[in-house]
C-alpha positions in Angstrom: 26.0 111.7 -20.6 26.3 108.6 -22.8 23.5 106.0 -22.7 24.9 102.5 -22.8 21.6 100.7 -22.4 19.8 98.6 -25.1 17.2 101.3 -25.5 16.4 104.1 -25.5 19.8 104.6 -27.1 22.2 107.5 -27.5 21.2 109.5 -30.5 22.9 111.9 -33.0 22.4 115.7 -32.6 20.5 115.8 -36.0 18.0 113.3 -34.7 17.4 115.3 -31.5 17.1 118.5 -33.5 14.3 117.1 -35.6 12.2 117.0 -32.4 12.3 120.8 -32.1 9.5 121.5 -34.5 5.7 121.4 -33.9 3.6 119.4 -36.3 0.0 119.1 -37.2 -0.5 115.3 -37.6 -3.3 115.6 -40.1 -1.5 118.3 -42.2 -0.8 117.1 -45.7 3.0 117.7 -45.3 3.1 115.5 -42.2 1.0 112.9 -43.9 3.6 112.8 -46.7 6.4 112.4 -44.1 4.6 109.6 -42.3 3.8 107.7 -45.6 7.5 108.1 -46.5 8.7 106.6 -43.2 6.3 103.7 -43.6 7.7 102.9 -47.1 11.3 103.2 -46.0 10.7 100.8 -43.1 8.8 98.3 -45.2 11.7 98.3 -47.7 14.3 97.9 -44.9 12.5 94.8 -43.7 12.6 93.3 -47.2 8.8 93.4 -47.7 7.3 93.7 -51.1 4.9 96.6 -51.9 2.3 94.1 -52.9 2.7 91.7 -50.0 3.7 93.7 -47.0 2.9 96.9 -45.2 4.4 98.9 -42.3 2.1 100.1 -39.5 2.9 102.4 -36.6 1.7 102.7 -33.0 2.3 105.1 -30.2 4.4 103.4 -27.5 7.2 100.9 -26.9 7.9 97.6 -28.5 5.5 95.7 -26.2 2.6 97.7 -27.7 3.6 96.4 -31.2 3.9 92.8 -29.9 0.5 92.9 -28.1 -1.1 94.4 -31.2 0.3 91.5 -33.3 -0.8 88.9 -30.9 -4.3 90.2 -30.6 -4.7 90.9 -34.3 -2.9 88.1 -36.1 -3.5 85.1 -33.8 -7.1 83.8 -33.7 -8.7 84.1 -30.2 -7.9 81.1 -28.1 -5.2 80.0 -30.4 -2.5 77.7 -29.2 1.0 79.2 -29.3 4.5 77.9 -28.9 6.8 80.5 -27.2 10.1 78.9 -26.1 11.3 80.4 -22.8 14.6 81.8 -24.1 14.8 84.6 -21.5 13.1 87.6 -19.8 11.6 89.0 -23.0 10.1 85.7 -24.2 8.5 85.4 -20.7 6.9 88.8 -21.3 5.8 87.7 -24.8 4.1 84.7 -23.2 2.4 87.0 -20.7 1.1 89.2 -23.5 -0.2 86.2 -25.3 -2.0 84.8 -22.3 -3.6 88.2 -21.6 -4.8 88.1 -25.3 -6.6 84.9 -24.5 -4.2 82.5 -26.2 -3.1 79.1 -24.9 0.6 79.2 -24.5 3.1 76.4 -24.5 6.4 77.7 -23.2 9.1 74.9 -23.0 12.2 75.7 -20.9 15.3 76.0 -23.0 18.8 77.2 -22.4 19.1 80.9 -21.9 22.8 81.0 -22.5 22.8 79.6 -26.0 20.8 80.1 -29.2 17.6 78.0 -29.5 18.1 74.9 -31.6 15.5 74.9 -34.4 15.0 71.2 -33.9 13.4 72.0 -30.5 10.7 74.0 -32.3 10.3 71.3 -35.0 9.8 68.6 -32.3 7.4 70.7 -30.3 5.3 71.4 -33.4 5.3 67.8 -34.4 4.3 66.7 -31.0 1.4 69.1 -30.7 -0.4 69.8 -34.1 -2.8 72.1 -32.3 -0.1 74.7 -32.1 -0.6 77.0 -35.1 1.6 80.0 -34.1 5.1 80.4 -32.8 6.2 83.5 -30.9 9.9 84.3 -31.0 12.3 86.9 -29.6 15.1 87.5 -32.2 17.5 89.2 -29.7 17.1 88.5 -26.0 18.5 91.6 -24.4 18.2 90.0 -21.0 21.1 87.7 -21.8 22.6 89.0 -25.1 21.8 85.8 -27.0 20.6 86.1 -30.6 18.4 83.4 -32.1 18.5 82.2 -35.7 15.1 83.6 -36.7 15.4 82.5 -40.3 16.3 78.9 -39.5 13.5 78.6 -36.9 11.1 80.2 -39.4 11.9 77.4 -41.9 10.9 74.7 -39.5 7.8 76.7 -38.6 6.9 76.9 -42.3 7.6 73.2 -42.8 5.1 72.4 -40.1 2.5 74.6 -41.7 2.4 77.0 -38.8 2.8 80.8 -38.6 5.2 83.0 -36.7 5.2 86.3 -34.8 8.7 87.9 -34.4 9.8 90.3 -31.7 12.7 92.1 -33.3 12.6 95.1 -31.0 16.3 95.1 -30.2 17.3 93.5 -33.6 15.6 95.4 -36.4 18.0 97.5 -38.4 21.1 95.6 -37.4 20.5 91.8 -37.5 19.7 90.2 -40.9 16.0 90.1 -41.8 14.1 89.5 -45.1 10.4 89.2 -44.5 9.8 88.3 -48.1 11.9 85.2 -47.7 9.9 84.1 -44.6 6.4 83.2 -45.8 5.5 81.9 -42.4 6.1 85.3 -40.8 2.9 87.2 -40.1 4.5 90.2 -38.5 7.8 91.6 -37.2 7.7 94.2 -34.4 10.3 96.8 -33.4 10.7 100.3 -32.0 12.3 103.5 -33.3 14.7 103.9 -30.3 17.1 100.9 -30.7 19.1 99.9 -33.7 17.5 102.6 -35.9 18.8 105.1 -33.4 15.7 107.2 -33.3 13.8 108.6 -30.3 11.5 106.6 -27.9 7.7 106.7 -28.2 7.0 104.9 -31.5 6.8 101.3 -32.4 6.2 99.7 -35.8 5.1 96.5 -37.3 5.8 95.1 -40.8 3.1 92.6 -41.6 1.7 90.6 -44.4 -1.1 92.5 -46.0 -3.2 89.4 -46.6 -3.1 88.7 -42.9 -4.4 92.2 -42.0 -7.3 91.7 -44.3 -8.6 88.6 -42.5 -11.6 89.1 -40.3 -9.8 88.1 -37.1 -7.4 91.0 -37.6 -10.1 93.4 -36.5 -11.5 91.2 -33.7 -8.6 91.0 -31.3 -10.3 92.3 -28.2 -8.6 95.7 -28.3 -9.8 98.9 -30.0 -6.5 100.8 -29.9 -4.1 97.9 -30.4 -5.9 96.6 -33.5 -3.8 96.2 -36.6 -6.7 95.4 -38.8 -8.3 98.8 -37.9 -5.0 100.6 -38.4 -4.7 99.1 -41.9 -8.3 99.9 -42.7 -7.6 103.5 -41.7 -4.9 103.7 -44.4 -7.4 102.3 -46.9 -10.0 104.9 -46.0 -7.8 108.0 -45.5 -4.5 107.4 -47.3 -1.1 106.0 -46.4 -0.1 108.9 -44.3 -3.1 108.9 -42.0 -2.5 107.9 -38.3 -5.5 106.4 -36.6 -5.0 108.4 -33.4 -2.8 111.3 -32.5 0.8 110.2 -33.3 4.1 111.1 -31.6 4.7 113.4 -34.5 8.1 114.7 -33.4 9.3 111.1 -32.9 8.2 110.2 -36.4 10.0 113.3 -37.8 13.2 112.3 -36.0 13.0 108.7 -37.2 13.0 110.1 -40.8 16.2 111.8 -40.0 17.6 108.7 -38.3 16.9 106.7 -41.4 18.8 109.3 -43.5 21.8 108.8 -41.2 21.4 105.0 -41.3 21.6 105.0 -45.1 24.6 107.4 -45.0 26.4 105.1 -42.6 26.1 102.3 -45.1 22.9 100.6 -44.0 22.4 97.4 -42.0 25.8 95.8 -42.7 27.7 98.9 -41.7 25.7 99.4 -38.5 26.0 95.8 -37.5 29.8 96.0 -38.1 30.0 99.0 -35.7 27.9 97.3 -33.1 30.0 94.1 -33.3 33.2 96.1 -32.8 31.5 97.9 -29.8 30.8 94.5 -28.3 34.3 93.2 -29.0 35.8 96.2 -27.3 33.6 95.8 -24.2 33.9 92.0 -24.0 37.7 92.1 -24.2 37.9 95.2 -22.1 35.9 93.6 -19.3 38.2 90.6 -19.3 41.2 92.9 -19.2 40.1 94.5 -16.0 39.4 91.2 -14.3 35.7 90.8 -14.9 33.9 87.8 -16.6 31.4 88.1 -19.5 28.2 86.2 -18.9 28.1 84.5 -22.3 30.8 82.5 -24.1 32.4 84.5 -26.9 30.9 82.2 -29.5 27.3 83.0 -28.6 27.7 86.6 -27.6 25.3 88.7 -29.7 26.0 92.2 -31.0 23.4 94.1 -29.0 24.2 93.9 -25.3 27.0 92.4 -23.2 26.2 91.0 -19.8 29.0 90.8 -17.2 29.0 88.6 -14.1 28.7 90.6 -10.9 32.0 90.5 -8.9 32.2 88.2 -6.0 33.6 91.0 -3.7 31.2 91.6 -0.8 31.4 95.4 -1.3 29.9 95.0 -4.8 26.6 96.9 -5.2 25.0 97.4 -8.6 23.3 100.7 -7.9 26.6 102.1 -6.4 28.4 101.0 -9.5 25.8 102.6 -11.7 26.1 105.9 -9.8 29.9 105.8 -10.0 29.7 105.4 -13.8 27.1 108.2 -14.1 29.6 110.5 -12.4 32.0 109.5 -15.1 29.6 110.2 -18.0 28.0 106.8 -18.7 24.6 105.4 -17.9 24.0 101.6 -17.7 20.9 99.7 -16.5 20.5 99.5 -12.7 18.9 96.0 -13.0 19.7 92.7 -14.5 17.6 90.0 -16.2 20.0 87.0 -16.0 19.5 84.1 -13.6 22.8 85.0 -11.8 23.7 88.6 -10.7 25.2 90.7 -13.5 25.3 94.1 -15.1 24.6 94.8 -18.7 26.2 97.2 -21.2 24.2 98.2 -24.3 26.4 98.4 -27.4 23.8 99.9 -29.8 23.0 103.5 -30.5 25.2 106.4 -31.7 28.3 105.1 -29.9 31.6 104.0 -31.2 34.4 101.6 -30.1 36.3 104.6 -28.8 33.3 105.4 -26.5 33.5 101.8 -25.4 37.2 102.0 -24.6 36.5 105.0 -22.4 33.7 103.1 -20.7 36.0 100.2 -19.8 38.4 102.7 -18.2 35.5 104.3 -16.3 34.3 100.9 -15.1 37.8 100.0 -13.9 38.1 103.4 -12.0 34.6 103.0 -10.5 35.3 99.5 -9.2 38.6 100.7 -7.7 36.9 103.6 -6.0 34.2 101.2 -4.6 37.0 99.0 -3.2 36.1 96.0 -5.4 39.2 93.8 -5.3 37.7 90.4 -6.1 36.4 90.8 -9.6 35.9 87.2 -10.5 32.3 85.8 -10.3 30.8 84.4 -7.2 31.5 80.6 -6.9 28.0 79.7 -8.1 28.7 81.4 -11.4 31.9 79.6 -12.1 
């Protein structure tokens, strides 16, 4: 069964095999492994050894984002979080639960955010000192220009928290070139092609040493305390019981990442996956949700067919019978289905998926494959 969802993703056999061993998390061999993973991830983000550090948490990407918001934004701080899609809405929710005052202007969800919108919002409201941003909106497939937006944040003297959960490892990122960036959060089970259950943060060390980093209203999701744990007990010490097998499998996934050719090679494969799905869907009479010019390399959304027999769950079940799993929900304003193009999958896998989708629609009796009139 091939997972075509934007996380957890399909993984290589070597990654899954690394889960087969038991580990003692406080054994010195495991501490060495964990310290090694932290250093590899920091370097992958472009962080300097003297300026940045990588931290890990048990859980999904939302854990890393909540920890960042609670630890690196002062309590009651005013944040700008443009509403670019479903995941920016979740980011705003996390910020509000952390006690922050959120400004969430509505912007287009079908095109990248114009950095000028952020610049204007910051100029109009000097009380905003932090910006929260989702690098890749998997709800729509749109990718934002995080570096360009970061530059206007820096020019305004503000700080930025970046959700790169579905972007890290594929989309360009150099945290050393982004002085405004307090932290970037991601998870093991997306573009790094590891297993689920582990999220990580690359943060500026100086920010973790500020008093507010240990006063975020959470004991477990506290980046200042996690960093202090490293200082007390060494770089391979996990504050609480870690997902040890997931960490071990991530180390193997990073080996495979490097062997493939690193970020550029992985992004090239994902882009070819997207191209194959995008053109293939058009070829069988379906309509991609985004214009080709703004289609990102992580996930492709397709307008639901107008035919009255269309049913997303039935379609998902038909695809599963044919060896593919896609999401049985959508996050776009209009009905759609989405196809994840990341993970250990290839363009050939995507060609087989297009054929399976065509066969599934035929078996369902879906003749009208164009979008409903409201989507035209």
